[in-house]
MITORSE-954031 format. One record per residue (C-alpha): residue in three letters; y, z, x. Coordinates in nm, 3 decimals, padded with zeros to 5 digits. Last residue first. Layout:
residues N
(pt ALA,(Y,Z,X)),
...
END
This chain:
residues 435
(pt LYS,(08.796,14.065,11.731)),
(pt MET,(08.777,13.719,11.569)),
(pt ALA,(09.108,13.493,11.704)),
(pt PRO,(09.360,13.440,11.500)),
(pt ILE,(09.419,13.167,11.288)),
(pt ARG,(09.819,13.045,11.396)),
(pt ASP,(10.165,13.081,11.305)),
(pt ALA,(10.075,13.166,10.908)),
(pt LYS,(10.201,13.146,10.579)),
(pt LEU,(09.916,12.814,10.559)),
(pt TRP,(10.192,12.609,10.370)),
(pt PRO,(10.536,12.695,10.550)),
(pt ARG,(10.319,12.638,10.902)),
(pt LEU,(10.220,12.308,10.823)),
(pt ALA,(10.539,12.146,11.022)),
(pt GLU,(10.524,12.415,11.263)),
(pt PRO,(10.203,12.289,11.414)),
(pt ILE,(09.918,12.622,11.361)),
(pt LEU,(09.808,12.724,11.681)),
(pt ILE,(09.399,12.858,11.651)),
(pt SER,(09.308,13.173,11.803)),
(pt GLY,(09.042,13.223,12.121)),
(pt ASP,(09.265,13.373,12.329)),
(pt SER,(09.274,13.057,12.537)),
(pt GLN,(09.405,12.851,12.254)),
(pt GLN,(09.248,12.577,11.969)),
(pt HIS,(09.555,12.343,11.887)),
(pt THR,(09.325,12.007,11.948)),
(pt GLU,(09.002,12.101,11.853)),
(pt ILE,(09.134,12.288,11.470)),
(pt LEU,(09.347,11.972,11.410)),
(pt ALA,(09.137,11.744,11.525)),
(pt VAL,(08.874,11.851,11.301)),
(pt PHE,(09.062,11.924,11.035)),
(pt LEU,(09.202,11.570,11.034)),
(pt ARG,(08.814,11.491,11.063)),
(pt ALA,(08.733,11.645,10.701)),
(pt LEU,(09.115,11.559,10.540)),
(pt ALA,(09.103,11.156,10.502)),
(pt THR,(09.491,11.147,10.537)),
(pt GLY,(09.742,10.966,10.388)),
(pt SER,(09.399,10.693,10.363)),
(pt GLY,(09.543,10.425,10.253)),
(pt ASN,(09.555,10.152,09.971)),
(pt LEU,(09.768,09.844,09.907)),
(pt ILE,(09.764,09.643,09.592)),
(pt HIS,(09.961,09.277,09.591)),
(pt PRO,(10.061,09.146,09.231)),
(pt LEU,(09.926,08.907,09.047)),
(pt ARG,(10.208,08.730,08.807)),
(pt ASN,(10.263,08.612,08.530)),
(pt GLU,(10.620,08.470,08.457)),
(pt GLY,(10.919,08.520,08.264)),
(pt SER,(11.144,08.372,08.528)),
(pt GLU,(11.215,08.766,08.631)),
(pt THR,(10.886,08.782,08.710)),
(pt LYS,(10.633,08.958,08.477)),
(pt TYR,(10.316,09.182,08.604)),
(pt ARG,(09.942,09.160,08.615)),
(pt LEU,(09.637,09.359,08.661)),
(pt ASN,(09.353,09.188,08.549)),
(pt MET,(09.110,09.445,08.675)),
(pt ARG,(08.909,09.177,08.943)),
(pt ARG,(09.223,08.952,08.958)),
(pt SER,(09.407,09.295,09.050)),
(pt GLN,(09.182,09.391,09.286)),
(pt PHE,(09.187,09.048,09.508)),
(pt ASP,(09.573,09.007,09.460)),
(pt GLU,(09.616,09.116,09.823)),
(pt CYS,(09.431,09.323,09.972)),
(pt ASN,(09.669,09.517,10.175)),
(pt SER,(09.458,09.765,10.401)),
(pt CYS,(09.596,10.127,10.516)),
(pt SER,(09.216,10.293,10.677)),
(pt SER,(09.304,10.657,10.778)),
(pt VAL,(09.124,10.939,10.934)),
(pt GLU,(08.909,10.754,11.224)),
(pt LEU,(08.807,10.930,11.480)),
(pt PHE,(08.871,10.884,11.853)),
(pt GLN,(08.649,11.026,12.125)),
(pt GLY,(08.555,11.298,12.355)),
(pt GLN,(08.415,11.532,12.084)),
(pt GLY,(08.606,11.873,12.092)),
(pt PRO,(08.951,11.639,12.218)),
(pt ALA,(08.960,11.540,11.890)),
(pt TRP,(09.167,11.201,11.916)),
(pt VAL,(09.305,11.064,11.573)),
(pt GLU,(09.194,10.734,11.435)),
(pt ILE,(09.426,10.523,11.233)),
(pt ASP,(09.262,10.180,11.088)),
(pt TYR,(09.457,09.905,10.996)),
(pt THR,(09.385,09.677,10.764)),
(pt LYS,(09.374,09.319,10.675)),
(pt ALA,(09.283,09.062,10.352)),
(pt SER,(09.059,09.353,10.218)),
(pt ALA,(08.818,09.408,09.925)),
(pt PHE,(08.514,09.362,10.143)),
(pt GLY,(08.620,09.608,10.473)),
(pt MET,(08.699,09.453,10.787)),
(pt ASP,(08.451,09.484,11.047)),
(pt GLY,(08.381,09.079,11.093)),
(pt THR,(08.763,08.995,11.032)),
(pt CYS,(08.860,09.218,11.358)),
(pt LEU,(09.004,09.569,11.230)),
(pt CYS,(09.388,09.585,11.343)),
(pt ILE,(09.360,09.966,11.538)),
(pt VAL,(09.627,10.231,11.577)),
(pt ARG,(09.609,10.509,11.805)),
(pt TYR,(09.620,10.921,11.781)),
(pt HIS,(09.706,11.211,11.982)),
(pt LEU,(09.808,11.460,11.752)),
(pt GLY,(10.131,11.717,11.724)),
(pt LEU,(10.116,11.755,11.320)),
(pt ARG,(10.431,11.624,11.221)),
(pt GLN,(10.316,11.308,11.400)),
(pt LEU,(09.954,11.282,11.280)),
(pt VAL,(10.099,11.297,10.923)),
(pt THR,(10.366,11.051,11.007)),
(pt GLU,(10.135,10.807,11.100)),
(pt ALA,(10.013,10.764,10.717)),
(pt ASN,(10.356,10.731,10.587)),
(pt ALA,(10.404,10.409,10.906)),
(pt VAL,(10.096,10.279,10.759)),
(pt LEU,(10.229,10.233,10.454)),
(pt ARG,(10.530,10.079,10.574)),
(pt GLU,(10.338,09.814,10.747)),
(pt LEU,(10.157,09.745,10.459)),
(pt GLU,(10.436,09.716,10.224)),
(pt LEU,(10.641,09.458,10.519)),
(pt TYR,(10.280,09.287,10.444)),
(pt GLY,(10.252,09.257,10.060)),
(pt ASN,(10.616,09.196,09.977)),
(pt GLU,(10.573,08.798,09.866)),
(pt PRO,(10.315,08.954,09.704)),
(pt ALA,(10.520,09.170,09.460)),
(pt VAL,(10.373,09.515,09.517)),
(pt ILE,(10.114,09.818,09.330)),
(pt LYS,(10.092,10.059,09.618)),
(pt ILE,(09.800,10.328,09.620)),
(pt LEU,(09.825,10.604,09.890)),
(pt GLU,(09.538,10.844,09.932)),
(pt VAL,(09.515,11.232,09.996)),
(pt LYS,(09.113,11.333,10.088)),
(pt ASP,(08.888,11.597,10.044)),
(pt PHE,(08.505,11.568,10.147)),
(pt GLN,(08.191,11.556,09.996)),
(pt HIS,(07.871,11.412,10.146)),
(pt VAL,(07.945,11.426,10.494)),
(pt ARG,(07.998,11.233,10.826)),
(pt ILE,(08.197,11.397,11.110)),
(pt MET,(08.231,11.791,10.957)),
(pt GLY,(07.910,11.954,11.161)),
(pt ARG,(07.636,11.747,11.333)),
(pt THR,(07.581,11.363,11.216)),
(pt GLY,(07.626,11.239,11.556)),
(pt LEU,(07.375,11.501,11.692)),
(pt GLY,(07.117,11.393,11.446)),
(pt ALA,(07.082,11.295,11.079)),
(pt ALA,(07.127,10.999,10.941)),
(pt GLY,(07.439,10.905,10.806)),
(pt ALA,(07.695,10.979,10.536)),
(pt GLU,(07.540,10.751,10.270)),
(pt ALA,(07.553,10.960,09.908)),
(pt ARG,(07.955,10.898,09.921)),
(pt PHE,(08.131,11.184,09.697)),
(pt CYS,(08.528,11.227,09.768)),
(pt PRO,(08.732,11.479,09.689)),
(pt SER,(09.062,11.413,09.522)),
(pt TYR,(09.448,11.394,09.589)),
(pt ALA,(09.643,11.122,09.513)),
(pt VAL,(09.958,10.939,09.553)),
(pt TYR,(10.118,10.682,09.381)),
(pt GLN,(10.368,10.364,09.467)),
(pt VAL,(10.459,10.157,09.209)),
(pt PRO,(10.684,09.859,09.379)),
(pt LEU,(10.760,09.722,09.130)),
(pt GLN,(10.879,09.819,08.792)),
(pt SER,(11.145,09.579,08.754)),
(pt GLY,(10.906,09.312,08.769)),
(pt PRO,(10.769,09.444,08.443)),
(pt LEU,(10.388,09.504,08.449)),
(pt ILE,(10.137,09.364,08.225)),
(pt GLU,(09.859,09.578,08.193)),
(pt GLU,(09.450,09.511,08.198)),
(pt ARG,(09.432,09.790,08.505)),
(pt HIS,(09.730,10.006,08.521)),
(pt ILE,(09.575,10.309,08.639)),
(pt ASN,(09.281,10.065,08.838)),
(pt ALA,(09.441,10.137,09.155)),
(pt VAL,(09.404,10.571,09.107)),
(pt PRO,(09.070,10.545,08.976)),
(pt ALA,(08.957,10.363,09.256)),
(pt GLU,(09.175,10.455,09.553)),
(pt ALA,(09.087,10.774,09.482)),
(pt THR,(08.804,10.780,09.704)),
(pt PRO,(08.404,10.757,09.658)),
(pt ILE,(08.503,10.880,09.284)),
(pt LEU,(08.174,11.035,09.091)),
(pt TYR,(08.040,10.757,08.885)),
(pt LEU,(07.993,10.702,08.489)),
(pt ARG,(07.759,10.460,08.333)),
(pt GLY,(07.475,10.501,08.567)),
(pt LEU,(07.283,10.737,08.374)),
(pt THR,(07.342,10.755,08.046)),
(pt SER,(07.015,10.575,07.893)),
(pt THR,(06.895,10.916,08.040)),
(pt ASP,(07.011,11.117,07.804)),
(pt LEU,(06.931,11.484,07.940)),
(pt GLY,(07.249,11.608,08.011)),
(pt GLU,(07.527,11.332,08.046)),
(pt GLN,(07.399,11.132,08.408)),
(pt VAL,(07.657,11.063,08.673)),
(pt ALA,(07.605,10.750,08.964)),
(pt TYR,(07.646,10.958,09.303)),
(pt ALA,(07.769,10.606,09.496)),
(pt GLN,(07.621,10.439,09.797)),
(pt ASP,(07.360,10.189,09.674)),
(pt ARG,(07.649,10.044,09.447)),
(pt PHE,(07.779,09.936,09.705)),
(pt LYS,(07.838,09.571,09.669)),
(pt PRO,(07.814,09.488,09.344)),
(pt PHE,(08.039,09.693,09.286)),
(pt GLN,(08.283,09.881,09.533)),
(pt GLY,(08.528,09.604,09.470)),
(pt VAL,(08.861,09.809,09.362)),
(pt GLY,(08.752,09.650,09.007)),
(pt VAL,(08.424,09.669,09.025)),
(pt MET,(08.416,10.055,09.036)),
(pt CYS,(08.688,10.083,08.785)),
(pt HIS,(08.486,09.907,08.524)),
(pt GLU,(08.150,10.123,08.610)),
(pt GLY,(08.320,10.415,08.417)),
(pt ILE,(08.520,10.725,08.621)),
(pt ILE,(08.417,11.088,08.723)),
(pt TYR,(08.684,11.243,08.903)),
(pt PRO,(08.980,11.185,08.726)),
(pt PRO,(09.327,11.131,08.836)),
(pt ALA,(09.553,11.352,08.942)),
(pt VAL,(09.903,11.155,09.019)),
(pt GLU,(10.220,11.200,09.279)),
(pt VAL,(10.451,10.960,09.231)),
(pt TYR,(10.484,10.790,09.634)),
(pt GLY,(10.836,10.799,09.797)),
(pt HIS,(10.777,10.904,10.108)),
(pt GLU,(10.990,11.208,10.214)),
(pt THR,(10.963,11.359,09.889)),
(pt THR,(10.638,11.229,09.704)),
(pt HIS,(10.444,11.152,10.063)),
(pt LEU,(10.534,11.487,10.242)),
(pt ASP,(10.434,11.701,09.936)),
(pt LEU,(10.104,11.569,09.883)),
(pt LEU,(10.019,11.578,10.265)),
(pt PHE,(10.115,11.956,10.305)),
(pt GLN,(09.930,12.052,09.960)),
(pt ILE,(09.615,11.910,10.118)),
(pt LEU,(09.690,12.042,10.433)),
(pt ALA,(09.716,12.364,10.327)),
(pt ARG,(09.418,12.402,10.084)),
(pt GLU,(09.232,12.290,10.408)),
(pt LEU,(09.375,12.532,10.620)),
(pt ARG,(09.312,12.833,10.313)),
(pt ALA,(08.953,12.776,10.298)),
(pt GLY,(08.927,12.742,10.692)),
(pt TRP,(09.091,13.095,10.721)),
(pt GLY,(08.816,13.211,10.462)),
(pt THR,(08.550,13.018,10.397)),
(pt TYR,(08.461,12.646,10.304)),
(pt LEU,(08.133,12.565,10.241)),
(pt LEU,(08.060,12.230,10.332)),
(pt PHE,(07.834,11.950,10.200)),
(pt GLY,(07.636,11.683,10.453)),
(pt SER,(07.280,11.835,10.403)),
(pt GLY,(07.200,12.012,10.102)),
(pt SER,(07.403,12.121,09.802)),
(pt LEU,(07.399,12.499,09.768)),
(pt LYS,(07.176,12.620,10.129)),
(pt ALA,(07.336,12.344,10.266)),
(pt GLY,(07.683,12.505,10.242)),
(pt ARG,(07.544,12.823,10.298)),
(pt ALA,(07.389,12.680,10.693)),
(pt PHE,(07.753,12.500,10.740)),
(pt ASP,(07.967,12.789,10.646)),
(pt ILE,(08.301,12.727,10.722)),
(pt LEU,(08.614,12.850,10.885)),
(pt GLY,(08.426,13.171,11.024)),
(pt LEU,(08.626,13.220,11.322)),
(pt ARG,(08.314,13.186,11.562)),
(pt ASN,(08.115,12.941,11.347)),
(pt CYS,(08.443,12.727,11.272)),
(pt LEU,(08.461,12.663,11.643)),
(pt GLU,(08.126,12.605,11.736)),
(pt VAL,(08.134,12.350,11.508)),
(pt HIS,(08.493,12.202,11.601)),
(pt ASN,(08.413,12.175,11.988)),
(pt GLN,(08.529,12.432,12.197)),
(pt PRO,(08.767,12.387,12.507)),
(pt ALA,(08.677,12.526,12.840)),
(pt PHE,(09.028,12.640,12.960)),
(pt ASP,(09.315,12.538,13.124)),
(pt PHE,(09.405,12.256,12.816)),
(pt ALA,(09.549,11.892,12.874)),
(pt THR,(09.557,11.799,12.517)),
(pt PRO,(09.551,11.415,12.482)),
(pt THR,(09.836,11.162,12.499)),
(pt GLY,(10.077,11.092,12.270)),
(pt SER,(10.103,10.811,12.020)),
(pt VAL,(09.897,10.452,12.093)),
(pt ARG,(09.947,10.134,11.894)),
(pt VAL,(09.800,09.821,11.800)),
(pt VAL,(09.475,09.836,11.975)),
(pt PRO,(09.257,09.541,11.929)),
(pt ASN,(08.939,09.597,11.722)),
(pt ASP,(08.675,09.343,11.869)),
(pt GLU,(08.434,09.656,11.973)),
(pt SER,(08.429,09.762,11.562)),
(pt THR,(08.228,09.447,11.529)),
(pt ARG,(08.174,09.080,11.500)),
(pt GLY,(08.558,08.967,11.603)),
(pt GLU,(08.829,08.718,11.437)),
(pt ALA,(09.141,08.865,11.496)),
(pt VAL,(09.376,08.962,11.169)),
(pt THR,(09.712,08.715,11.178)),
(pt ASP,(09.533,08.446,10.928)),
(pt HIS,(09.477,08.669,10.673)),
(pt PRO,(09.112,08.731,10.615)),
(pt LEU,(08.946,08.584,10.294)),
(pt ASN,(08.807,08.891,10.077)),
(pt PRO,(08.485,08.927,09.983)),
(pt ILE,(08.222,08.731,09.757)),
(pt THR,(07.976,08.963,09.544)),
(pt LEU,(08.178,08.965,09.253)),
(pt LEU,(08.197,08.534,09.229)),
(pt LEU,(07.861,08.585,09.226)),
(pt GLN,(07.909,08.788,08.857)),
(pt ASP,(08.125,08.522,08.781)),
(pt ARG,(07.909,08.240,08.814)),
(pt ALA,(07.616,08.350,08.660)),
(pt ALA,(07.800,08.448,08.359)),
(pt GLU,(08.022,08.131,08.337)),
(pt ALA,(07.684,07.954,08.400)),
(pt VAL,(07.511,08.156,08.101)),
(pt ALA,(07.808,08.158,07.895)),
(pt ILE,(07.863,07.762,07.901)),
(pt GLU,(07.507,07.709,07.866)),
(pt GLY,(07.534,07.886,07.507)),
(pt ASP,(07.807,07.712,07.370)),
(pt LEU,(07.624,07.397,07.457)),
(pt GLU,(07.368,07.517,07.262)),
(pt SER,(07.586,07.585,06.987)),
(pt ILE,(07.774,07.277,07.033)),
(pt ARG,(07.422,07.102,07.022)),
(pt ASP,(07.375,07.268,06.666)),
(pt GLY,(07.734,07.184,06.499)),
(pt ILE,(07.665,06.832,06.611)),
(pt LYS,(07.350,06.817,06.384)),
(pt ARG,(07.524,06.978,06.117)),
(pt VAL,(07.784,06.741,06.176)),
(pt GLU,(07.545,06.413,06.181)),
(pt ALA,(07.390,06.564,05.826)),
(pt LYS,(07.741,06.598,05.678)),
(pt SER,(07.809,06.223,05.777)),
(pt ALA,(07.477,06.041,05.667)),
(pt ASP,(07.531,06.269,05.337)),
(pt ALA,(07.860,06.123,05.315)),
(pt GLU,(07.734,05.781,05.344)),
(pt ALA,(07.504,05.830,05.126)),
(pt LEU,(07.790,06.026,04.864)),
(pt GLN,(08.043,05.677,04.860)),
(pt LYS,(08.194,05.810,04.485)),
(pt ARG,(08.501,05.718,04.674)),
(pt ALA,(08.582,06.086,04.656)),
(pt ILE,(08.317,06.182,04.833)),
(pt LEU,(08.371,05.963,05.117)),
(pt GLY,(08.765,06.070,05.183)),
(pt GLY,(08.638,06.451,05.187)),
(pt ILE,(08.380,06.359,05.415)),
(pt GLU,(08.573,06.144,05.673)),
(pt LYS,(08.779,06.484,05.726)),
(pt SER,(08.480,06.652,05.804)),
(pt LEU,(08.410,06.321,06.082)),
(pt SER,(08.696,06.361,06.249)),
(pt ASN,(08.667,06.785,06.297)),
(pt ARG,(08.293,06.705,06.421)),
(pt ARG,(08.427,06.414,06.649)),
(pt ALA,(08.721,06.691,06.774)),
(pt LYS,(08.473,06.956,06.848)),
(pt LEU,(08.213,06.748,06.965)),
(pt GLN,(08.443,06.576,07.259)),
(pt GLU,(08.531,06.985,07.303)),
(pt ALA,(08.235,07.092,07.344)),
(pt GLU,(08.093,06.779,07.565)),
(pt THR,(08.387,06.910,07.803)),
(pt LEU,(08.239,07.269,07.799)),
(pt ALA,(07.895,07.174,07.916)),
(pt SER,(08.085,06.957,08.219)),
(pt ARG,(08.266,07.252,08.292)),
(pt ARG,(08.007,07.521,08.260)),
(pt ARG,(07.754,07.292,08.510)),
(pt GLU,(08.088,07.259,08.771)),
(pt ASP,(08.170,07.614,08.785)),
(pt LEU,(07.770,07.653,08.839)),
(pt THR,(07.774,07.403,09.059)),
(pt LEU,(08.114,07.535,09.253)),
(pt ILE,(07.921,07.945,09.257)),
(pt GLU,(07.656,07.784,09.441)),
(pt THR,(07.847,07.590,09.665)),
(pt VAL,(08.006,07.888,09.792)),
(pt LYS,(07.738,08.125,09.840)),
(pt GLY,(07.653,07.984,10.191)),
(pt GLU,(08.021,08.124,10.304)),
(pt ASP,(07.881,08.408,10.300)),
(pt GLY,(07.661,08.465,10.524)),
(pt GLY,(07.834,08.794,10.658)),
(pt HIS,(08.000,08.704,11.018)),
(pt ARG,(08.330,08.774,10.863)),
(pt LEU,(08.492,08.438,11.016)),
(pt SER,(08.255,08.292,10.827)),
(pt LEU,(08.421,08.368,10.534)),
(pt ARG,(08.774,08.189,10.674)),
(pt GLU,(08.585,07.865,10.702)),
(pt ARG,(08.404,07.876,10.378)),
(pt VAL,(08.711,07.885,10.186)),
(pt PHE,(08.885,07.629,10.368)),
(pt ASP,(08.599,07.399,10.264)),
(pt PRO,(08.610,07.467,09.926)),
(pt ARG,(09.004,07.414,09.913)),
(pt GLU,(09.039,07.288,09.512)),
(pt ARG,(08.749,07.431,09.361)),
(pt LEU,(08.683,07.761,09.542)),
(pt LEU,(09.107,07.801,09.561)),
(pt LYS,(09.089,07.755,09.138)),
(pt ILE,(08.824,07.955,09.139)),
(pt ASP,(09.043,08.233,09.277)),
(pt LEU,(08.908,08.505,09.483)),
(pt MET,(08.791,08.885,09.313)),
END
């Protein structure tokens, strides 16, 4: 959430930065400031009336002591009238504040000044490219063909169990998915300094608001109902990413500055109601309703926010480097950035069977946008309470990583070569060809 003080003091700056997102949100600034002024005006009047009421209350005692009862009764009547007006003003303040804050929750973060202006993914500049596409001396298969031939995923039975967009990993496929999760967690905890946590997969609405998933993406979430009690529907939600619970771990806390940076890594399944329309673009594992992901979260001092963002990206890149995958890093333009982000790098891995790059990691600095929404602060050495920067990144998403890995490392004999870095977890150097 943006700082209301920033809107009051620099409304034109906020409008200009929001306009770069091309979402039309700059038009909400005037409405927010109108509600804010209504609240502040009512608050000022209420404070003046309270001071007058306090003064009258003191005078009444003196009037009674001097037997000036008529004057005392008149002052009492005025106090009652003032009290009624204060009650009215308190109601106006509450209504204006609630409307203002609700509208503030719908405003996205301001793009950092290093982010390129653009409207769509076509405008995203490439930062760097690592490796080259695999050159095959045979006709390679795509991941759907590989999964069907090697029995890695049973797409039909996954759909039978839960509908389209859900996967049933089987045999070597289930083992590979588990190995990838373990590899990622161990890499980030032992080499990159993250603390592993295992969060709940169902969370309260307040956590979704805290990270900026709500209210904007409420229509894309899976709401939970407790048994047959329909009144509970929407109190809890399946997580769309481990960012939602993990970034909220310290909500409404004041952390000692010496504790920063806080670095967490967490595995979780991710549940997303929007998975795209059926068709060629959504066939297989590319867009699904449930997928596994290892998420990285950093809580850092603002002066270190962008240095830590570069480190976060490097941590995610290490995964692809260790697995011998061709990838590129892009910086999302202003029109393609996520709602809560001030700056985002996407890491896209090359999938030979798709003939395209697939996003496997999105690393963002949300600055103090999320910490303000969840009232998370830290105490500086001077004793000042400040809002930290919160960063999140996929380290990485598994479904598309799975796709790129099997498509890249397929062999002419029908087997899939396992990268050396992954072998200790899979306990095999290849997935054998089916006989």
